[in-house]
N, C-alpha and C positions, 0 to 999 in steps of 0.2 A: 169132382165138384166143378160145375161150369162157372166161369167168371162172367159176371154181368158187366160189360164194358161201360155201360151208361153210369153204373155206380163208381167205377174206377175214374172215369172222366170227371164226375161230380166231386169225388174226393180230391182229385188234383186241383180242380178249380177252387175248392174250399181252402186247400193248403196254400195256393198261390195268393188268394185274397187275404188270408190271415197273415202270411209273410209280408205282403205289401202293406197292410195296415200297420204293422209294427215299425216300418221304416219311413213311412210317408210323413213328411213334415209340412205343415201348412205354410204357405208363402206368407211372408209378412208377419211372422210371429203369431199366427193363429187368427189374424184379422178376418180371413175369408177361408173357411174350411172347405169350400167347394173345389178349390184348385190346389193341387199338391205338387211339391217339388221333389224329384228323385235325382239324387246326385250320382253321376256316372263314376264307378270305381276308377281311380287314376290309372291303375295298371291296365285296365281294359281300354281306356281312352288311348293310352300309349300304343297298345297293340293294334288298335283300329287305325290310328294315324299312320302307322307304318305301312298300311295297305294302300294309301293314297299316293299317287305319283306327283308329289310336291317337288318343285324345282327351286334352286337358289334364286332368291329375289321375288318369289311369288308373294303376293299379298293375300292374307288369310283373315277372314272375319269369323269370330266365334260369337254369334248373336245372342246366345242364351248361356252366358258364361257360368252362372251358378257359382260353385266354389272353385272353378278353374280347372277341372279335370282335363278337358281338351286343350284349353288355352295354355295352361302351364306346361303341357307336354308337346306343344308344337315345336318342331326343330328350330334351332337358332338361325338357320339360313333363310328363314322366311320373315317377311314383315307382317306382324300380327297386330290385330286390334280386336276389340270386343264391345258388346253392349250387354247390359244386365239391368232390368227394370228395378231390381232391389237396390241397385247402386246408382240410380238416377240416370241411367243411359238406356232409353227405350229403343228397341229394335226398329220401331216405326220411324224414328228420326234419322236413321242411317241412309245416306243418299249417295255414297261414293261407290264406284266400281271396285271390285276386288277380283283376284284370280279364283279364289276358293272361298266357299262358305262351309264351315264344318261345325256340327253341333249335335247335341241331344236335345232337340226342340221340345217345348212343352206339348203335352197331349191336348191340353185345353188352354184357351186364352180367355182372359177376363171379359173381353168385349165380344166373345162368341156366345151363341145360344148354349145353355147348359147341356152338356152331353155331346156337343159337337167335337169331332176329331179335327185338330188344327193342322195336321200334317200336310194335307194338300194345299191349304191356304198359305202356309209358310213356304212350301216348296215352290209354288207358283210365284209368290212374292220375291223370292231370292233369284229366280231366273232373270229378273230385271237387273241385278247387280253383280252376279257372278259371271266372269268372263271365261273361265275354264271348267269349273266343276262345283258340284254341291254334294256333300256327304252328310247324311242324316242318320242317326240311330233312332229306330222306332220299333214298336212291337207289331204283332200280326195285324192289329186293327189299322195301323199306319200303312203297312204293306197293302192291305185290302182297299185302301183309298185309290190305289192305282188301277182304276177301272179301264176297260178298253177305250172309252170315250176320253178319259184323261190322259192315257198313254198317247193316243192320237194327237191330242192337243199339245202335249209336251213335244212330240216329234215335229209337229208343225211349227212350234216355237224354236226348233233347233236343239232340243234337249233329248238325251237318250239315257235310259237306265243301262249302266254298264254291268251291273251285278250287285250282289250283296254278300256280306259275311254274316254267318249265323253265330250268335253267342248266347250264353245263358247268364242271366242275373236272377238267381233264385229269390233274392229279397224283393224283387219287383213282381213281374208276371211270368218269369221263366225265359222263354225264347225271345231274342231281339235280333233285329236285322239292321246291319250297317249298310245302307243303300248309297251307291255312288252314281251320280248322274254327270255326264259330260256332253260336250257338243259334237262328239264323234259318233256317227251312226253305228249301231250295233245290230247286225243281222241275226244274232243269237237270242235276242230278247225282243219279243214282239207282242202282238195282240191280235185277236180275231173279233171283229166288230159283229154286233147283233146280239140278240137275246133268244135263248131257247128254253 
C-alpha cells in the first residue's frame, strides 16, 4: 500500500495544532486571546544556555522572562536582568547595553499586525543593545524570517548567525531552533542574493 505523504504531513500538522491548543495560555488571564504565551521547559532552557559562550561578569538581559525558565537558569557568574510586560517591565523601555540578550521571544506582539511574526523585529531591535551576542529560541517560521536581504542587513550591521541548536517541544509546534548571533563573522553561514 502506497503512503500518501500529503496525508501524513496533514496529520502531523493537525496533531501539532491540537497539542499546541492544549497548552497555550492567553496572556493576561484571557484578556486577549489573539496572543498566546508558551513557557519554555526549564530543563530545555538550562541545556540551551549551556551552549552559549557566557563569561564571568557578562551582563545578560532576558527580555521576555515569562515564568523565568531562561532567567532562573542563567549561571551565577553573570549579571542578569529581565523585562516582562505581565510584571510591568516592558521590553521597549530597556535602554541599557548588555553583553547578551537571551530569550524565547513572543511570536506575535500586541502592537504588530495580526499574524505578523515578531522574530525579525525583535532581533533587529536587540542588535542596538547587545554588545556580544543574541540567542533566541524560535520555530521554523522564525528561522524563515532570515531572508537573504535580512541576512545581508544583519552582516552590514556587524551581526552574524553563528548557528543553531535544534530541539523538539511537542507541546508547541514540534521543532525549534535556538539561534545564536554574534559580532564574529562566520564564513560557514551565508546567503545568496536574488530570486529565482
